[in-house]
N, CA, C and O atoms as CSV, one atom per row, in Angstrom:
chain,resi,resn,atom,element,x,y,z
A,1,MET,N,N,-26.318,42.767,55.971
A,1,MET,CA,C,-27.232,41.765,55.487
A,1,MET,C,C,-26.830,40.361,55.928
A,1,MET,O,O,-27.700,39.524,56.171
A,2,GLU,N,N,-25.548,40.091,56.036
A,2,GLU,CA,C,-25.097,38.750,56.395
A,2,GLU,C,C,-25.475,38.361,57.818
A,2,GLU,O,O,-25.622,37.174,58.109
A,3,THR,N,N,-25.634,39.314,58.691
A,3,THR,CA,C,-25.942,38.988,60.069
A,3,THR,C,C,-27.430,39.143,60.364
A,3,THR,O,O,-27.810,39.317,61.522
A,4,MET,N,N,-28.269,39.084,59.351
A,4,MET,CA,C,-29.706,39.165,59.505
A,4,MET,C,C,-30.199,38.086,60.461
A,4,MET,O,O,-29.723,36.953,60.412
A,5,ASN,N,N,-31.126,38.418,61.308
A,5,ASN,CA,C,-31.710,37.466,62.258
A,5,ASN,C,C,-30.675,36.868,63.209
A,5,ASN,O,O,-30.860,35.748,63.685
A,6,GLY,N,N,-29.614,37.574,63.489
A,6,GLY,CA,C,-28.627,37.106,64.453
A,6,GLY,C,C,-27.709,36.013,63.939
A,6,GLY,O,O,-26.942,35.444,64.716
A,7,ALA,N,N,-27.766,35.705,62.655
A,7,ALA,CA,C,-26.922,34.646,62.106
A,7,ALA,C,C,-25.478,35.119,62.052
A,7,ALA,O,O,-25.206,36.318,61.989
A,8,GLY,N,N,-24.558,34.163,62.076
A,8,GLY,CA,C,-23.140,34.478,61.994
A,8,GLY,C,C,-22.760,34.996,60.626
A,8,GLY,O,O,-23.544,34.936,59.679
A,9,ARG,N,N,-21.564,35.498,60.539
A,9,ARG,CA,C,-21.092,36.138,59.311
A,9,ARG,C,C,-21.092,35.194,58.106
A,9,ARG,O,O,-21.353,35.628,56.984
A,10,HIS,N,N,-20.808,33.932,58.323
A,10,HIS,CA,C,-20.691,32.989,57.213
A,10,HIS,C,C,-21.811,31.951,57.200
A,10,HIS,O,O,-21.710,30.952,56.487
A,11,THR,N,N,-22.861,32.163,57.962
A,11,THR,CA,C,-23.944,31.178,58.046
A,11,THR,C,C,-24.592,30.935,56.690
A,11,THR,O,O,-24.820,29.786,56.312
A,12,GLY,N,N,-24.891,32.003,55.952
A,12,GLY,CA,C,-25.514,31.851,54.640
A,12,GLY,C,C,-24.641,31.062,53.679
A,12,GLY,O,O,-25.138,30.236,52.914
A,13,LYS,N,N,-23.347,31.316,53.721
A,13,LYS,CA,C,-22.416,30.582,52.852
A,13,LYS,C,C,-22.386,29.102,53.232
A,13,LYS,O,O,-22.411,28.227,52.367
A,14,GLY,N,N,-22.331,28.838,54.525
A,14,GLY,CA,C,-22.321,27.452,54.988
A,14,GLY,C,C,-23.587,26.710,54.597
A,14,GLY,O,O,-23.537,25.550,54.188
A,15,LEU,N,N,-24.719,27.382,54.724
A,15,LEU,CA,C,-25.979,26.759,54.333
A,15,LEU,C,C,-26.022,26.481,52.838
A,15,LEU,O,O,-26.564,25.462,52.410
A,16,MET,N,N,-25.456,27.377,52.045
A,16,MET,CA,C,-25.445,27.163,50.602
A,16,MET,C,C,-24.535,25.998,50.233
A,16,MET,O,O,-24.863,25.218,49.339
A,17,LEU,N,N,-23.402,25.870,50.906
A,17,LEU,CA,C,-22.518,24.720,50.658
A,17,LEU,C,C,-23.209,23.417,51.045
A,17,LEU,O,O,-23.115,22.421,50.327
A,18,LEU,N,N,-23.898,23.425,52.174
A,18,LEU,CA,C,-24.647,22.242,52.603
A,18,LEU,C,C,-25.767,21.940,51.612
A,18,LEU,O,O,-26.050,20.777,51.325
A,19,SER,N,N,-26.397,22.977,51.095
A,19,SER,CA,C,-27.436,22.799,50.086
A,19,SER,C,C,-26.869,22.134,48.831
A,19,SER,O,O,-27.476,21.214,48.283
A,20,ALA,N,N,-25.718,22.597,48.383
A,20,ALA,CA,C,-25.079,22.010,47.197
A,20,ALA,C,C,-24.741,20.542,47.440
A,20,ALA,O,O,-24.929,19.701,46.561
A,21,PHE,N,N,-24.244,20.242,48.635
A,21,PHE,CA,C,-23.929,18.860,48.991
A,21,PHE,C,C,-25.190,17.987,48.973
A,21,PHE,O,O,-25.188,16.889,48.417
A,22,LEU,N,N,-26.262,18.491,49.587
A,22,LEU,CA,C,-27.498,17.704,49.663
A,22,LEU,C,C,-28.143,17.516,48.295
A,22,LEU,O,O,-28.671,16.441,48.010
A,23,THR,N,N,-28.110,18.530,47.450
A,23,THR,CA,C,-28.709,18.365,46.128
A,23,THR,C,C,-27.890,17.390,45.273
A,23,THR,O,O,-28.463,16.588,44.536
A,24,ALA,N,N,-26.564,17.453,45.366
A,24,ALA,CA,C,-25.730,16.489,44.632
A,24,ALA,C,C,-25.950,15.076,45.168
A,24,ALA,O,O,-25.989,14.115,44.400
A,25,THR,N,N,-26.092,14.956,46.478
A,25,THR,CA,C,-26.359,13.647,47.085
A,25,THR,C,C,-27.722,13.130,46.656
A,25,THR,O,O,-27.886,11.947,46.357
A,26,GLY,N,N,-28.701,14.031,46.629
A,26,GLY,CA,C,-30.026,13.636,46.162
A,26,GLY,C,C,-29.994,13.115,44.739
A,26,GLY,O,O,-30.666,12.135,44.418
A,27,GLN,N,N,-29.220,13.761,43.888
A,27,GLN,CA,C,-29.104,13.321,42.500
A,27,GLN,C,C,-28.393,11.977,42.399
A,27,GLN,O,O,-28.726,11.158,41.543
A,28,LEU,N,N,-27.415,11.752,43.273
A,28,LEU,CA,C,-26.761,10.437,43.313
A,28,LEU,C,C,-27.782,9.365,43.693
A,28,LEU,O,O,-27.829,8.301,43.074
A,29,PHE,N,N,-28.592,9.645,44.702
A,29,PHE,CA,C,-29.620,8.679,45.102
A,29,PHE,C,C,-30.641,8.460,43.976
A,29,PHE,O,O,-31.144,7.349,43.810
A,30,TRP,N,N,-30.949,9.509,43.204
A,30,TRP,CA,C,-31.861,9.322,42.080
A,30,TRP,C,C,-31.257,8.376,41.054
A,30,TRP,O,O,-31.959,7.554,40.465
A,31,LYS,N,N,-29.951,8.497,40.843
A,31,LYS,CA,C,-29.292,7.589,39.898
A,31,LYS,C,C,-29.395,6.155,40.400
A,31,LYS,O,O,-29.716,5.240,39.641
A,32,TRP,N,N,-29.120,5.972,41.687
A,32,TRP,CA,C,-29.269,4.643,42.271
A,32,TRP,C,C,-30.734,4.225,42.318
A,32,TRP,O,O,-31.043,3.033,42.305
A,33,GLY,N,N,-31.626,5.193,42.373
A,33,GLY,CA,C,-33.056,4.922,42.458
A,33,GLY,C,C,-33.647,4.309,41.211
A,33,GLY,O,O,-34.800,3.878,41.219
A,34,LEU,N,N,-32.879,4.265,40.143
A,34,LEU,CA,C,-33.357,3.591,38.948
A,34,LEU,C,C,-33.601,2.118,39.227
A,34,LEU,O,O,-34.386,1.475,38.530
A,35,ASP,N,N,-32.936,1.581,40.238
A,35,ASP,CA,C,-33.083,0.176,40.609
A,35,ASP,C,C,-33.728,-0.016,41.976
A,35,ASP,O,O,-34.021,-1.150,42.355
A,36,SER,N,N,-33.960,1.061,42.728
A,36,SER,CA,C,-34.466,0.924,44.097
A,36,SER,C,C,-35.346,2.121,44.469
A,36,SER,O,O,-34.902,3.268,44.421
A,37,TRP,N,N,-36.573,1.843,44.834
A,37,TRP,CA,C,-37.502,2.905,45.242
A,37,TRP,C,C,-37.022,3.607,46.507
A,37,TRP,O,O,-37.287,4.795,46.690
A,38,ALA,N,N,-36.321,2.891,47.379
A,38,ALA,CA,C,-35.837,3.501,48.624
A,38,ALA,C,C,-34.830,4.608,48.315
A,38,ALA,O,O,-34.882,5.689,48.903
A,39,TYR,N,N,-33.922,4.329,47.393
A,39,TYR,CA,C,-32.949,5.353,47.006
A,39,TYR,C,C,-33.636,6.543,46.328
A,39,TYR,O,O,-33.245,7.693,46.532
A,40,LEU,N,N,-34.646,6.261,45.535
A,40,LEU,CA,C,-35.383,7.331,44.884
A,40,LEU,C,C,-36.016,8.252,45.931
A,40,LEU,O,O,-35.960,9.475,45.807
A,41,GLY,N,N,-36.619,7.655,46.961
A,41,GLY,CA,C,-37.211,8.439,48.049
A,41,GLY,C,C,-36.175,9.243,48.814
A,41,GLY,O,O,-36.398,10.411,49.132
A,42,LEU,N,N,-35.033,8.615,49.113
A,42,LEU,CA,C,-33.951,9.331,49.796
A,42,LEU,C,C,-33.452,10.499,48.955
A,42,LEU,O,O,-33.093,11.549,49.487
A,43,GLY,N,N,-33.433,10.313,47.666
A,43,GLY,CA,C,-33.015,11.387,46.769
A,43,GLY,C,C,-33.935,12.590,46.876
A,43,GLY,O,O,-33.476,13.731,46.906
A,44,PHE,N,N,-35.238,12.332,46.933
A,44,PHE,CA,C,-36.192,13.434,47.071
A,44,PHE,C,C,-36.055,14.127,48.418
A,44,PHE,O,O,-36.194,15.347,48.499
A,45,VAL,N,N,-35.787,13.374,49.468
A,45,VAL,CA,C,-35.594,13.969,50.801
A,45,VAL,C,C,-34.356,14.864,50.801
A,45,VAL,O,O,-34.415,16.008,51.252
A,46,CYS,N,N,-33.238,14.346,50.297
A,46,CYS,CA,C,-32.001,15.143,50.244
A,46,CYS,C,C,-32.184,16.386,49.383
A,46,CYS,O,O,-31.777,17.482,49.770
A,47,TYR,N,N,-32.792,16.214,48.228
A,47,TYR,CA,C,-32.974,17.341,47.318
A,47,TYR,C,C,-33.899,18.384,47.945
A,47,TYR,O,O,-33.655,19.585,47.831
A,48,GLY,N,N,-34.954,17.925,48.602
A,48,GLY,CA,C,-35.883,18.847,49.257
A,48,GLY,C,C,-35.233,19.615,50.393
A,48,GLY,O,O,-35.433,20.822,50.526
A,49,LEU,N,N,-34.457,18.919,51.213
A,49,LEU,CA,C,-33.725,19.601,52.288
A,49,LEU,C,C,-32.732,20.608,51.723
A,49,LEU,O,O,-32.572,21.704,52.262
A,50,GLY,N,N,-32.070,20.233,50.638
A,50,GLY,CA,C,-31.143,21.149,49.988
A,50,GLY,C,C,-31.845,22.406,49.507
A,50,GLY,O,O,-31.313,23.509,49.633
A,51,ALA,N,N,-33.047,22.239,48.953
A,51,ALA,CA,C,-33.812,23.401,48.481
A,51,ALA,C,C,-34.209,24.303,49.644
A,51,ALA,O,O,-34.132,25.527,49.530
A,52,LEU,N,N,-34.631,23.715,50.759
A,52,LEU,CA,C,-35.003,24.518,51.928
A,52,LEU,C,C,-33.803,25.282,52.486
A,52,LEU,O,O,-33.925,26.448,52.863
A,53,LEU,N,N,-32.654,24.626,52.538
A,53,LEU,CA,C,-31.445,25.306,53.012
A,53,LEU,C,C,-31.015,26.408,52.046
A,53,LEU,O,O,-30.495,27.443,52.464
A,54,MET,N,N,-31.233,26.180,50.768
A,54,MET,CA,C,-30.899,27.194,49.774
A,54,MET,C,C,-31.755,28.449,49.976
A,54,MET,O,O,-31.250,29.569,49.907
A,55,ILE,N,N,-33.026,28.255,50.222
A,55,ILE,CA,C,-33.927,29.385,50.471
A,55,ILE,C,C,-33.471,30.163,51.695
A,55,ILE,O,O,-33.454,31.394,51.678
A,56,ARG,N,N,-33.104,29.458,52.752
A,56,ARG,CA,C,-32.624,30.117,53.970
A,56,ARG,C,C,-31.312,30.852,53.710
A,56,ARG,O,O,-31.107,31.962,54.200
A,57,ALA,N,N,-30.430,30.229,52.941
A,57,ALA,CA,C,-29.147,30.869,52.623
A,57,ALA,C,C,-29.365,32.169,51.854
A,57,ALA,O,O,-28.675,33.160,52.094
A,58,PHE,N,N,-30.325,32.163,50.930
A,58,PHE,CA,C,-30.613,33.384,50.178
A,58,PHE,C,C,-31.137,34.488,51.085
A,58,PHE,O,O,-30.929,35.670,50.814
A,59,ALA,N,N,-31.813,34.106,52.155
A,59,ALA,CA,C,-32.322,35.109,53.098
A,59,ALA,C,C,-31.196,35.717,53.928
A,59,ALA,O,O,-31.318,36.839,54.420
A,60,LEU,N,N,-30.101,34.978,54.083
A,60,LEU,CA,C,-29.007,35.427,54.946
A,60,LEU,C,C,-27.832,36.057,54.195
A,60,LEU,O,O,-27.019,36.762,54.791
A,61,GLU,N,N,-27.746,35.806,52.911
A,61,GLU,CA,C,-26.545,36.180,52.167
A,61,GLU,C,C,-26.918,36.903,50.881
A,61,GLU,O,O,-28.019,36.724,50.360
A,62,LYS,N,N,-26.015,37.708,50.377
A,62,LYS,CA,C,-26.217,38.372,49.095
A,62,LYS,C,C,-26.304,37.318,47.998
A,62,LYS,O,O,-25.581,36.322,48.020
A,63,LEU,N,N,-27.186,37.546,47.049
A,63,LEU,CA,C,-27.360,36.619,45.939
A,63,LEU,C,C,-26.057,36.430,45.174
A,63,LEU,O,O,-25.721,35.309,44.791
A,64,SER,N,N,-25.327,37.508,44.949
A,64,SER,CA,C,-24.087,37.445,44.171
A,64,SER,C,C,-22.982,36.667,44.881
A,64,SER,O,O,-22.004,36.260,44.252
A,65,VAL,N,N,-23.134,36.462,46.172
A,65,VAL,CA,C,-22.169,35.676,46.938
A,65,VAL,C,C,-22.661,34.243,47.096
A,65,VAL,O,O,-21.887,33.299,46.937
A,66,ALA,N,N,-23.939,34.077,47.406
A,66,ALA,CA,C,-24.484,32.745,47.699
A,66,ALA,C,C,-24.637,31.882,46.452
A,66,ALA,O,O,-24.273,30.706,46.463
A,67,TYR,N,N,-25.164,32.449,45.395
A,67,TYR,CA,C,-25.493,31.635,44.229
A,67,TYR,C,C,-24.287,30.923,43.611
A,67,TYR,O,O,-24.401,29.745,43.272
A,68,PRO,N,N,-23.145,31.581,43.452
A,68,PRO,CA,C,-21.991,30.858,42.882
A,68,PRO,C,C,-21.555,29.641,43.714
A,68,PRO,O,O,-20.925,28.724,43.188
A,69,LEU,N,N,-21.887,29.636,44.997
A,69,LEU,CA,C,-21.509,28.493,45.826
A,69,LEU,C,C,-22.222,27.210,45.413
A,69,LEU,O,O,-21.782,26.116,45.769
A,70,LEU,N,N,-23.311,27.330,44.671
A,70,LEU,CA,C,-23.987,26.135,44.171
A,70,LEU,C,C,-23.103,25.336,43.225
A,70,LEU,O,O,-23.317,24.138,43.037
A,71,CYS,N,N,-22.110,25.991,42.630
A,71,CYS,CA,C,-21.181,25.290,41.732
A,71,CYS,C,C,-20.399,24.199,42.455
A,71,CYS,O,O,-19.868,23.288,41.821
A,72,THR,N,N,-20.329,24.291,43.775
A,72,THR,CA,C,-19.632,23.232,44.506
A,72,THR,C,C,-20.345,21.892,44.338
A,72,THR,O,O,-19.751,20.837,44.563
A,73,GLY,N,N,-21.611,21.934,43.947
A,73,GLY,CA,C,-22.330,20.693,43.658
A,73,GLY,C,C,-21.647,19.885,42.562
A,73,GLY,O,O,-21.662,18.655,42.591
A,74,TYR,N,N,-21.044,20.583,41.588
A,74,TYR,CA,C,-20.297,19.892,40.530
A,74,TYR,C,C,-19.098,19.162,41.114
A,74,TYR,O,O,-18.746,18.072,40.665
A,75,MET,N,N,-18.479,19.762,42.107
A,75,MET,CA,C,-17.329,19.126,42.752
A,75,MET,C,C,-17.762,17.860,43.487
A,75,MET,O,O,-17.106,16.822,43.403
A,76,PHE,N,N,-18.876,17.964,44.206
A,76,PHE,CA,C,-19.395,16.781,44.898
A,76,PHE,C,C,-19.773,15.693,43.897
A,76,PHE,O,O,-19.489,14.516,44.117
A,77,ALA,N,N,-20.409,16.085,42.808
A,77,ALA,CA,C,-20.823,15.115,41.791
A,77,ALA,C,C,-19.624,14.415,41.157
A,77,ALA,O,O,-19.671,13.215,40.888
A,78,LEU,N,N,-18.566,15.158,40.923
A,78,LEU,CA,C,-17.362,14.553,40.357
A,78,LEU,C,C,-16.780,13.523,41.325
A,78,LEU,O,O,-16.379,12.432,40.919
A,79,GLY,N,N,-16.739,13.883,42.605
A,79,GLY,CA,C,-16.257,12.941,43.612
A,79,GLY,C,C,-17.145,11.710,43.717
A,79,GLY,O,O,-16.643,10.589,43.803
A,80,TYR,N,N,-18.457,11.907,43.712
A,80,TYR,CA,C,-19.380,10.767,43.751
A,80,TYR,C,C,-19.177,9.874,42.537
A,80,TYR,O,O,-19.137,8.649,42.650
A,81,GLY,N,N,-19.047,10.506,41.366
A,81,GLY,CA,C,-18.860,9.727,40.142
A,81,GLY,C,C,-17.621,8.863,40.205
A,81,GLY,O,O,-17.647,7.694,39.822
A,82,HIS,N,N,-16.541,9.439,40.688
A,82,HIS,CA,C,-15.279,8.696,40.740
A,82,HIS,C,C,-15.276,7.642,41.848
A,82,HIS,O,O,-15.002,6.470,41.592
A,83,PHE,N,N,-15.581,8.063,43.082
A,83,PHE,CA,C,-15.429,7.164,44.233
A,83,PHE,C,C,-16.581,6.184,44.422
A,83,PHE,O,O,-16.371,5.088,44.941
A,84,LEU,N,N,-17.783,6.551,44.016
A,84,LEU,CA,C,-18.931,5.672,44.263
A,84,LEU,C,C,-19.471,5.008,43.006
A,84,LEU,O,O,-20.127,3.970,43.092
A,85,LEU,N,N,-19.210,5.587,41.846
A,85,LEU,CA,C,-19.753,5.019,40.614
A,85,LEU,C,C,-18.681,4.482,39.678
A,85,LEU,O,O,-18.989,3.942,38.615
A,86,GLY,N,N,-17.412,4.632,40.080
A,86,GLY,CA,C,-16.319,4.087,39.279
A,86,GLY,C,C,-16.057,4.819,37.979
A,86,GLY,O,O,-15.495,4.243,37.048
A,87,GLU,N,N,-16.454,6.082,37.899
A,87,GLU,CA,C,-16.211,6.859,36.693
A,87,GLU,C,C,-14.754,7.311,36.631
A,87,GLU,O,O,-14.105,7.502,37.659
A,88,THR,N,N,-14.262,7.473,35.429
A,88,THR,CA,C,-12.878,7.862,35.218
A,88,THR,C,C,-12.686,9.337,35.556
A,88,THR,O,O,-13.469,10.197,35.153
A,89,LEU,N,N,-11.639,9.596,36.296
A,89,LEU,CA,C,-11.278,10.968,36.658
A,89,LEU,C,C,-10.155,11.405,35.732
A,89,LEU,O,O,-9.022,10.941,35.859
A,90,THR,N,N,-10.472,12.300,34.797
A,90,THR,CA,C,-9.484,12.746,33.815
A,90,THR,C,C,-8.870,14.073,34.248
A,90,THR,O,O,-9.384,14.767,35.125
A,91,LEU,N,N,-7.771,14.394,33.612
A,91,LEU,CA,C,-7.089,15.657,33.891
A,91,LEU,C,C,-7.988,16.852,33.565
A,91,LEU,O,O,-7.985,17.847,34.290
A,92,SER,N,N,-8.750,16.756,32.483
A,92,SER,CA,C,-9.632,17.871,32.117
A,92,SER,C,C,-10.755,18.060,33.132
A,92,SER,O,O,-11.156,19.192,33.399
A,93,LYS,N,N,-11.264,16.979,33.698
A,93,LYS,CA,C,-12.293,17.092,34.745
A,93,LYS,C,C,-11.716,17.719,36.008
A,93,LYS,O,O,-12.354,18.557,36.647
A,94,ILE,N,N,-10.515,17.308,36.357
A,94,ILE,CA,C,-9.858,17.878,37.536
A,94,ILE,C,C,-9.598,19.365,37.320
A,94,ILE,O,O,-9.840,20.175,38.215
A,95,ALA,N,N,-9.109,19.724,36.141
A,95,ALA,CA,C,-8.849,21.134,35.829
A,95,ALA,C,C,-10.138,21.949,35.880
A,95,ALA,O,O,-10.145,23.068,36.392
A,96,ALA,N,N,-11.224,21.393,35.354
A,96,ALA,CA,C,-12.504,22.102,35.363
A,96,ALA,C,C,-12.982,22.355,36.787
A,96,ALA,O,O,-13.461,23.444,37.104
A,97,VAL,N,N,-12.852,21.356,37.636
A,97,VAL,CA,C,-13.284,21.507,39.028
A,97,VAL,C,C,-12.385,22.499,39.767
A,97,VAL,O,O,-12.871,23.270,40.595
A,98,LEU,N,N,-11.090,22.490,39.480
A,98,LEU,CA,C,-10.196,23.475,40.095
A,98,LEU,C,C,-10.559,24.895,39.667
A,98,LEU,O,O,-10.559,25.815,40.484
A,99,LEU,N,N,-10.869,25.065,38.385
A,99,LEU,CA,C,-11.279,26.381,37.904
A,99,LEU,C,C,-12.597,26.824,38.548
A,99,LEU,O,O,-12.761,27.992,38.902
A,100,LEU,N,N,-13.528,25.889,38.696
A,100,LEU,CA,C,-14.782,26.205,39.395
A,100,LEU,C,C,-14.498,26.629,40.826
A,100,LEU,O,O,-15.059,27.608,41.318
A,101,GLY,N,N,-13.624,25.888,41.485
A,101,GLY,CA,C,-13.274,26.224,42.869
A,101,GLY,C,C,-12.658,27.607,42.983
A,101,GLY,O,O,-12.974,28.357,43.907
A,102,ILE,N,N,-11.786,27.944,42.054
A,102,ILE,CA,C,-11.179,29.276,42.062
A,102,ILE,C,C,-12.246,30.338,41.837
A,102,ILE,O,O,-12.269,31.359,42.524
A,103,GLY,N,N,-13.125,30.097,40.878
A,103,GLY,CA,C,-14.192,31.048,40.598
A,103,GLY,C,C,-15.133,31.247,41.771
A,103,GLY,O,O,-15.509,32.375,42.091
A,104,VAL,N,N,-15.510,30.160,42.405
A,104,VAL,CA,C,-16.392,30.239,43.577
A,104,VAL,C,C,-15.713,31.013,44.694
A,104,VAL,O,O,-16.340,31.845,45.351
A,105,THR,N,N,-14.455,30.744,44.905
A,105,THR,CA,C,-13.716,31.455,45.953
A,105,THR,C,C,-13.652,32.946,45.661
A,105,THR,O,O,-13.886,33.768,46.548
A,106,LEU,N,N,-13.338,33.293,44.430
A,106,LEU,CA,C,-13.228,34.709,44.071
A,106,LEU,C,C,-14.565,35.449,44.189
A,106,LEU,O,O,-14.587,36.630,44.535
A,107,THR,N,N,-15.664,34.775,43.908
A,107,THR,CA,C,-16.967,35.443,43.988
A,107,THR,C,C,-17.557,35.462,45.384
A,107,THR,O,O,-18.391,36.316,45.687
A,108,SER,N,N,-17.145,34.546,46.236
A,108,SER,CA,C,-17.782,34.467,47.553
A,108,SER,C,C,-16.993,35.150,48.663
A,108,SER,O,O,-17.516,35.339,49.761
A,109,VAL,N,N,-15.748,35.521,48.397
A,109,VAL,CA,C,-14.938,36.189,49.404
A,109,VAL,C,C,-15.080,37.688,49.189
A,109,VAL,O,O,-14.795,38.211,48.112
A,110,GLU,N,N,-15.524,38.359,50.232
A,110,GLU,CA,C,-15.676,39.818,50.157
A,110,GLU,C,C,-14.632,40.479,51.027
A,110,GLU,O,O,-14.396,40.085,52.169
A,111,ARG,N,N,-14.023,41.481,50.464
A,111,ARG,CA,C,-13.072,42.279,51.236
A,111,ARG,C,C,-13.738,43.600,51.580
A,111,ARG,O,O,-14.366,44.234,50.732
A,112,LYS,N,N,-13.595,43.998,52.812
A,112,LYS,CA,C,-14.276,45.226,53.235
A,112,LYS,C,C,-13.348,46.393,53.287
A,112,LYS,O,O,-13.765,47.500,53.626
């Protein structure tokens, strides 16, 4: 199933990670869009592209492998919050993101 339509072994996973990045970026632009229509529009473009990539990823990858990769969006959001919005990065937030990362890794890596 992973090599459907001639795609590489990890193409679906890569598309899902890119989708998570774009949707988190779109949400960041929506936050900034409270003060700027341009950012609001960029947010919709990023979010829409993320949705299209997500649909393609689902076509290339097993649902049980692809869907957990959306959790990486939380990691991107945490980074955006800290580095771009000046939010406090606490030990509990770091631990939560590490646990998410471990969970995503365990669910998306298949051994044959």
